[in-house]
RODO-2510 file (C-alpha; in nm, 4 decimals, decimal comma):
residues 158
     n   res          X          Y          Z
     1     x     1,7933    -2,9042     3,8906
     2     x     1,4699    -2,8036     4,0608
     3     x     1,1549    -2,9722     4,1725
     4     x     1,0786    -3,3119     4,0107
     5     x     0,7589    -3,1738     3,8548
     6     x     0,9520    -2,8718     3,7236
     7     x     1,2834    -3,0179     3,6076
     8     x     1,4472    -2,6829     3,5202
     9     x     1,5661    -2,5149     3,2048
    10     x     1,6068    -2,6737     2,8642
    11     x     1,9827    -2,6819     2,9028
    12     x     1,9600    -2,8528     3,2436
    13     x     1,7383    -3,1207     3,0915
    14     x     1,9674    -3,1548     2,7916
    15     x     2,2719    -3,2211     3,0106
    16     x     2,0796    -3,4487     3,2409
    17     x     2,0959    -3,8227     3,2040
    18     x     1,7636    -3,8459     3,3846
    19     x     1,5417    -3,7902     3,0774
    20     x     1,2843    -4,0667     3,0881
    21     x     1,2951    -4,3089     2,7943
    22     x     0,9302    -4,2336     2,7150
    23     x     1,0157    -3,8646     2,6702
    24     x     1,3374    -3,9067     2,4687
    25     x     1,1496    -3,8810     2,1363
    26     x     0,9884    -3,5550     2,2421
    27     x     1,3232    -3,4271     2,3655
    28     x     1,4979    -3,5136     2,0370
    29     x     1,2180    -3,3520     1,8344
    30     x     1,2277    -3,0359     2,0467
    31     x     1,6068    -3,0225     2,0170
    32     x     1,5966    -3,0559     1,6376
    33     x     1,3228    -2,7928     1,6156
    34     x     1,5271    -2,5513     1,8261
    35     x     1,8326    -2,6156     1,6093
    36     x     1,6359    -2,5492     1,2879
    37     x     1,4961    -2,2236     1,4298
    38     x     1,8427    -2,1095     1,5313
    39     x     1,9862    -2,1956     1,1870
    40     x     1,7120    -2,0095     1,0004
    41     x     1,7560    -1,7015     1,2184
    42     x     2,1329    -1,7158     1,1720
    43     x     2,0975    -1,7456     0,7950
    44     x     1,8675    -1,4400     0,7838
    45     x     2,1089    -1,2329     0,9891
    46     x     2,4056    -1,3432     0,7769
    47     x     2,2223    -1,2456     0,4572
    48     x     2,1503    -0,8976     0,5938
    49     x     2,5087    -0,8586     0,7142
    50     x     2,6292    -0,9526     0,3657
    51     x     2,4332    -0,6607     0,2202
    52     x     2,1374    -0,8574     0,0853
    53     x     1,8074    -0,6925     0,1664
    54     x     1,4738    -0,8681     0,1894
    55     x     1,2518    -0,8365    -0,1188
    56     x     1,0353    -0,5253    -0,0954
    57     x     0,6711    -0,5482    -0,1968
    58     x     0,4721    -0,2352    -0,2765
    59     x     0,5940     0,1234    -0,2550
    60     x     0,7649     0,3517    -0,2891
    61     x     0,6160     0,4143    -0,6282
    62     x     0,7459     0,6311    -0,9104
    63     x     0,5274     0,8122    -1,1603
    64     x     0,5887     0,9839    -1,4946
    65     x     0,4026     1,3159    -1,5138
    66     x     0,2124     1,4079    -1,8301
    67     x     0,0998     1,7741    -1,8184
    68     x    -0,2233     1,8729    -1,9846
    69     x    -0,5665     2,0279    -1,9516
    70     x    -0,8775     1,8677    -1,8063
    71     x    -1,2133     1,9667    -1,9523
    72     x    -1,5115     1,9069    -1,7233
    73     x    -1,7747     1,7233    -1,9280
    74     x    -2,0485     1,6358    -1,6788
    75     x    -2,1484     1,7134    -1,3197
    76     x    -2,4532     1,5320    -1,1774
    77     x    -2,5735     1,4319    -0,8288
    78     x    -2,4622     1,0837    -0,7270
    79     x    -2,5976     1,0497    -0,3715
    80     x    -2,4545     1,0792    -0,0249
    81     x    -2,1034     0,9681     0,0629
    82     x    -1,8916     1,0043     0,3770
    83     x    -1,8161     1,3720     0,2915
    84     x    -2,1763     1,4721     0,2228
    85     x    -2,3797     1,4899    -0,0971
    86     x    -2,1626     1,3650    -0,3827
    87     x    -2,1569     1,4750    -0,7459
    88     x    -2,0403     1,2447    -1,0236
    89     x    -1,7952     1,4592    -1,2177
    90     x    -1,6507     1,3374    -1,5470
    91     x    -1,3698     1,5013    -1,7426
    92     x    -1,1528     1,4579    -2,0514
    93     x    -0,7761     1,4747    -2,0232
    94     x    -0,6129     1,6644    -2,3121
    95     x    -0,2326     1,6193    -2,3004
    96     x     0,0073     1,8969    -2,4048
    97     x     0,2154     1,6507    -2,6068
    98     x     0,0547     1,5132    -2,9243
    99     x     0,2373     1,1832    -2,8670
   100     x     0,0366     1,1184    -2,5490
   101     x    -0,3171     0,9760    -2,5704
   102     x    -0,6284     1,1620    -2,4578
   103     x    -0,8549     1,0089    -2,1948
   104     x    -1,2287     1,0734    -2,1759
   105     x    -1,4930     0,9736    -1,9248
   106     x    -1,2508     0,9989    -1,6330
   107     x    -1,4198     1,0408    -1,2940
   108     x    -1,2943     1,3118    -1,0603
   109     x    -1,2447     1,1673    -0,7111
   110     x    -1,1499     1,3339    -0,3845
   111     x    -1,0060     1,2158    -0,0529
   112     x    -1,0307     0,8397    -0,0332
   113     x    -1,1815     0,7974    -0,3796
   114     x    -1,5254     0,9512    -0,3377
   115     x    -1,7260     1,1842    -0,5587
   116     x    -1,6652     1,5544    -0,4881
   117     x    -1,9091     1,7460    -0,2694
   118     x    -2,0991     2,0629    -0,3568
   119     x    -1,8534     2,2596    -0,1407
   120     x    -1,5555     2,1111    -0,3291
   121     x    -1,7099     2,1954    -0,6662
   122     x    -1,7965     2,5505    -0,5579
   123     x    -1,4580     2,6288    -0,3941
   124     x    -1,2719     2,5132    -0,7066
   125     x    -1,5097     2,6628    -0,9640
   126     x    -1,5870     2,3259    -1,1216
   127     x    -1,8701     2,3360    -1,3790
   128     x    -1,9369     2,1532    -1,7024
   129     x    -1,7411     2,3113    -1,9881
   130     x    -1,4633     2,4605    -1,7694
   131     x    -1,0981     2,3733    -1,8305
   132     x    -0,8253     2,3372    -1,5689
   133     x    -0,4527     2,2656    -1,5771
   134     x    -0,3959     1,9083    -1,4625
   135     x    -0,1375     1,6310    -1,4659
   136     x    -0,1797     1,2652    -1,5542
   137     x     0,0595     1,0646    -1,3380
   138     x     0,1464     0,7275    -1,4954
   139     x     0,3020     0,4557    -1,2771
   140     x     0,6505     0,3489    -1,3892
   141     x     0,7655     0,1549    -1,0788
   142     x     0,5918    -0,0024    -0,7796
   143     x     0,2459    -0,1413    -0,7169
   144     x     0,0443     0,1759    -0,6589
   145     x    -0,2544     0,3026    -0,8581
   146     x    -0,1571     0,2803    -1,2292
   147     x    -0,2906     0,6236    -1,3341
   148     x    -0,3696     0,9214    -1,1112
   149     x    -0,4880     1,2679    -1,2102
   150     x    -0,3787     1,5722    -1,0118
   151     x    -0,5230     1,9232    -1,0225
   152     x    -0,2484     2,1479    -0,8790
   153     x    -0,4700     2,4533    -0,8257
   154     x    -0,7564     2,2781    -0,6455
   155     x    -0,8261     2,3259    -0,2747
   156     x    -0,8795     2,0058    -0,0713
   157     x    -1,2056     2,1032     0,0946
   158     x    -1,4726     1,8444     0,1526
***
């Protein structure tokens, strides 16, 4: 069984009649805890074997695309960001379908949600009054951003 200060494995102690009376409560508690852990692990494995999958939180997300045109309404300096000097750029979304609502005062964002840089504006020809094909992507399933605007012809330069 091992050295008296190191009585051996759990199973050796369990089979042993030499568990001190003062430690029997600890032993019983540890045994019950081990049994509960084993049962919960077994139940999880059985559920997965039965075809049940754990509840998924988050993505993947599905969007419904609404094609349209985006009219650039305003471009003004907004200060430095992690890409360089940013420009607050607002546009109006004009959907192709009359059954879809317009959206005005929408901010154009690049990368991780920052204002576009001078280089981005220049490379993509973005100026107040210009119109570009764009798509409003509306979330239909998942927990992603509810509405996203995409500009298919724009270059991702920062």
